[in-house]
BAFI-3210 file (N, C-alpha, C; in Angstrom, 3 decimals, decimal comma, padded with zeros to 6 digits):
// residues 105
n [1|2|3|4|5|6|7|8|9|10|11|12|13|14|15|16|17|18|19|20|21|22|23|24|25|26|27|28|29|30|31|32|33|34|35|36|37|38|39|40|41|42|43|44|45|46|47|48|49|50|51|52|53|54|55|56|57|58|59|60|61|62|63|64|65|66|67|68|69|70|71|72|73|74|75|76|77|78|79|80|81|82|83|84|85|86|87|88|89|90|91|92|93|94|95|96|97|98|99|100|101|102|103|104|105]
n.u [000,896|000,860|002,161|001,417|-001,505|-001,876|-001,628|-003,969|-006,117|-005,873|-005,872|-009,126|-010,283|-010,007|-010,547|-014,218|-013,596|-014,011|-015,953|-018,297|-017,452|-018,476|-021,711|-021,335|-021,281|-023,333|-025,595|-024,925|-024,956|-027,817|-029,082|-027,910|-028,618|-032,120|-031,791|-030,736|-033,507|-035,470|-034,613|-033,335|-032,441|-030,735|-029,607|-027,644|-026,513|-024,343|-023,492|-023,424|-021,884|-021,838|-020,569|-017,934|-016,637|-015,062|-017,369|-019,195|-019,650|-018,489|-021,016|-022,266|-021,467|-022,200|-024,775|-026,669|-028,688|-030,873|-032,324|-033,978|-037,374|-037,582|-038,602|-037,661|-035,255|-033,707|-033,879|-032,355|-029,661|-029,093|-028,272|-026,446|-024,077|-023,524|-022,162|-020,741|-018,725|-017,693|-016,731|-014,260|-013,385|-012,825|-010,464|-009,265|-008,308|-008,099|-005,096|-003,946|-003,554|-001,811|000,031|000,836|001,168|003,521|005,724|005,542|006,570]
n.v [-001,451|002,192|004,874|007,388|007,239|006,226|008,204|009,901|008,586|008,619|011,477|011,856|010,127|012,307|014,188|013,351|012,669|016,216|016,343|015,264|016,391|018,637|017,903|017,045|019,280|020,803|018,809|018,498|020,619|021,615|019,158|019,112|021,228|021,080|019,377|020,736|022,048|020,604|017,986|018,510|016,229|014,767|016,601|017,526|014,968|015,076|018,205|021,418|023,575|021,213|020,607|019,857|018,492|015,123|013,415|013,889|013,076|010,813|010,123|010,055|008,425|006,059|005,901|006,474|008,192|006,750|005,667|007,333|008,538|010,327|011,761|013,526|014,029|011,525|011,880|014,233|013,002|011,032|011,849|013,461|011,271|009,125|011,286|011,635|009,465|009,305|011,232|010,438|007,544|008,662|010,227|008,172|006,358|007,960|008,526|005,868|005,477|007,767|006,906|004,648|005,738|006,718|005,093|003,830|005,421]
n.w [-000,069|-000,845|000,688|000,586|000,329|001,939|004,505|003,184|003,839|006,584|006,642|006,002|007,690|010,206|009,175|009,538|011,501|012,786|011,583|013,149|015,532|014,977|014,653|017,674|018,903|018,216|018,936|022,040|023,657|023,318|024,861|027,278|028,024|027,903|030,407|032,064|032,253|032,253|034,153|036,942|038,985|037,072|036,339|039,351|039,560|036,848|037,199|037,010|034,043|032,407|030,024|028,594|030,698|032,331|033,672|032,849|030,397|029,892|031,315|028,807|027,060|027,872|027,874|029,307|029,266|028,570|030,705|031,781|031,481|029,033|025,664|024,870|025,799|024,490|022,211|021,296|023,004|022,438|019,390|019,861|021,438|019,382|017,623|019,994|019,699|016,833|016,286|018,623|017,697|014,795|015,499|016,658|014,106|012,556|013,917|014,014|011,056|010,116|011,736|010,992|007,469|008,126|008,810|006,277|005,210]
ca.u [000,154|001,748|002,653|000,703|-002,876|-002,784|-002,107|-005,238|-007,111|-005,782|-006,934|-010,486|-010,313|-009,536|-012,110|-014,678|-013,976|-014,613|-017,667|-018,328|-016,706|-019,799|-022,985|-021,444|-021,205|-024,799|-026,759|-025,130|-025,578|-028,559|-029,589|-027,180|-029,814|-032,954|-031,304|-030,772|-034,640|-036,692|-034,551|-033,128|-031,872|-029,674|-028,062|-026,968|-025,240|-023,231|-023,034|-023,423|-021,029|-021,035|-020,055|-016,076|-016,410|-015,389|-018,216|-020,802|-018,483|-018,649|-022,793|-023,403|-021,023|-022,501|-026,077|-027,112|-030,103|-032,405|-033,036|-034,925|-038,358|-037,965|-037,668|-037,292|-034,219|-033,609|-033,772|-030,988|-029,062|-028,519|-026,985|-024,555|-023,667|-023,292|-021,043|-018,690|-018,019|-017,073|-014,986|-013,604|-013,053|-012,433|-009,265|-007,464|-008,568|-006,365|-004,056|-003,144|-003,246|-001,206|001,220|001,440|001,823|004,909|006,527|005,822|007,648]
ca.v [-000,130|003,520|006,091|009,276|006,516|006,359|009,142|010,438|007,660|009,862|013,337|011,579|010,496|013,387|015,036|012,506|013,752|017,575|016,329|014,650|017,703|019,420|017,153|016,988|021,448|021,448|018,250|018,045|021,770|021,048|017,929|019,990|022,832|020,008|018,370|021,595|022,947|019,208|016,939|018,693|014,915|014,487|017,867|017,658|014,195|015,811|019,574|022,696|023,102|019,870|020,676|019,473|017,324|013,793|012,575|014,549|012,694|009,197|010,266|009,952|007,455|005,006|006,145|006,571|009,319|005,653|005,253|008,321|008,143|011,376|011,073|014,795|013,834|010,911|012,858|014,947|013,123|010,176|012,471|014,184|010,218|009,332|011,924|011,488|008,596|009,088|012,115|009,594|006,475|009,106|010,833|006,957|005,384|008,426|008,538|004,666|005,566|008,429|006,519|003,704|006,269|007,592|003,499|003,291|006,400]
ca.w [-000,286|-000,857|001,766|000,315|-000,106|003,917|004,729|002,236|004,355|007,559|006,886|005,379|008,933|010,715|008,500|009,774|013,307|013,050|011,179|014,832|015,978|014,044|015,348|018,575|019,554|018,560|019,699|023,373|024,126|023,618|025,389|028,853|028,387|028,129|030,843|032,699|032,700|033,072|035,429|038,573|040,014|036,306|036,644|040,098|039,153|035,934|037,643|036,381|033,317|032,007|028,473|028,603|031,987|031,967|034,238|031,501|028,514|030,060|031,497|027,900|025,817|028,042|026,860|030,751|029,409|028,360|031,764|031,657|030,296|028,259|024,485|023,658|025,843|023,814|020,507|021,915|023,824|021,009|018,009|020,546|022,105|018,203|017,126|020,227|019,302|016,049|016,973|019,242|015,684|014,325|015,840|016,922|012,903|011,546|014,442|013,497|009,560|010,199|012,319|009,354|006,663|008,382|008,258|005,369|003,792]
c.u [000,757|000,881|001,104|-001,065|-003,296|-002,902|-002,978|-006,036|-006,973|-006,526|-008,240|-010,255|-010,861|-010,699|-013,391|-014,673|-013,860|-016,075|-018,398|-018,898|-018,035|-020,842|-022,749|-022,046|-022,985|-026,125|-026,386|-025,289|-026,840|-029,371|-028,935|-028,284|-031,490|-033,035|-031,806|-032,399|-035,169|-035,148|-033,081|-031,810|-030,395|-028,067|-026,933|-025,253|-024,034|-022,767|-023,091|-021,974|-020,955|-020,904|-018,481|-015,784|-016,514|-016,479|-019,046|-020,959|-019,595|-019,866|-023,260|-022,850|-021,609|-023,759|-026,606|-028,513|-031,143|-033,186|-034,159|-035,997|-038,863|-037,004|-037,502|-035,511|-033,280|-033,182|-032,603|-029,948|-028,225|-027,629|-025,812|-023,797|-023,105|-022,400|-019,785|-017,786|-017,628|-016,240|-014,049|-012,568|-012,464|-010,171|-008,195|-007,774|-007,141|-005,374|-003,157|-002,556|-002,344|000,390|001,476|001,832|003,203|005,911|006,653|006,793|008,733]
c.v [001,060|004,379|006,601|008,365|006,232|007,505|010,161|009,636|008,620|010,636|012,912|011,225|011,386|014,893|014,408|012,745|015,227|017,269|016,009|015,698|018,237|019,620|017,783|018,930|021,818|020,935|018,159|019,414|022,023|019,796|018,479|020,789|021,875|019,704|019,256|022,218|021,390|018,315|017,235|017,068|014,624|015,550|018,471|016,328|014,449|017,193|020,271|023,224|022,033|019,650|019,399|017,692|015,973|012,852|012,860|013,436|011,611|008,590|009,269|009,201|005,913|005,040|006,123|007,808|008,388|005,609|006,232|008,607|009,842|011,256|012,494|014,601|013,113|011,293|013,697|014,297|011,908|010,319|012,603|012,214|009,406|009,738|012,046|011,042|008,506|009,998|010,691|008,129|007,109|008,958|008,859|006,582|006,246|008,412|007,145|004,723|005,865|007,663|005,518|003,995|006,805|006,213|003,679|004,285|006,648]
c.w [-000,018|000,185|001,724|-000,214|001,341|004,793|004,152|002,782|005,744|007,730|006,704|006,817|010,026|009,894|008,920|011,090|013,373|012,238|012,207|015,689|016,039|014,690|016,891|019,685|019,416|019,219|021,519|024,467|024,145|024,383|026,922|029,204|028,585|029,544|032,240|033,602|033,041|033,576|035,628|038,773|038,815|036,227|037,983|039,885|038,051|036,891|036,566|035,274|032,560|030,271|028,210|029,771|031,685|032,528|033,254|031,003|029,388|030,117|030,242|027,029|026,542|028,254|028,420|030,494|029,031|029,591|032,507|031,068|029,353|026,437|023,472|024,670|025,122|022,678|020,959|022,437|022,832|020,138|018,711|021,148|020,317|017,655|018,157|019,695|017,716|016,029|017,646|018,533|015,291|014,044|016,198|015,527|012,499|012,553|013,872|011,888|009,602|010,488|010,736|008,217|006,614|008,427|007,598|004,323|004,629]
res [m|d|a|d|l|v|l|f|l|a|l|t|a|f|a|v|a|i|a|g|a|t|a|f|v|i|f|w|p|l|a|l|v|h|i|r|d|r|h|p|q|i|t|a|v|l|g|h|g|a|f|l|k|p|k|a|l|a|w|l|l|r|a|q|y|r|a|t|p|d|p|g|l|a|g|l|a|a|p|a|r|i|s|l|l|v|i|l|g|g|l|a|l|g|g|v|l|w|i|l|g|q|a|l|s]
***
C-alpha cells in the first residue's frame, strides 16, 4: 500500500472526526439545556457547566440518558452520543493511519 494513500485516508478520518465535532457542538449543548430545565436530578449528577467534564461525557457514552423516560432527552442525547463516538473513532483511526503512513514512507 502506498504511503500517500494511507496518509490521505488518515486525513479523511480526521475530516470525519471534525464532522462529528460539528454535530457534537450542536446536540450536546441542547441536551444539557434540556437536562438543566427538566431533569434537576441529572443536573445534580452531571454538575453545572458539564459540556466537557469527563463525568458528563462518560454519562453520555454509557447512554445513561436511556434510564430517563423522556423522548425529548433521548432525541437530543442520542445524536450527541453518536457524534462523540464518531469523534473518538475518527481520531483513533486517523492516528493509526498516520503512524502507518509514517512507517511506510
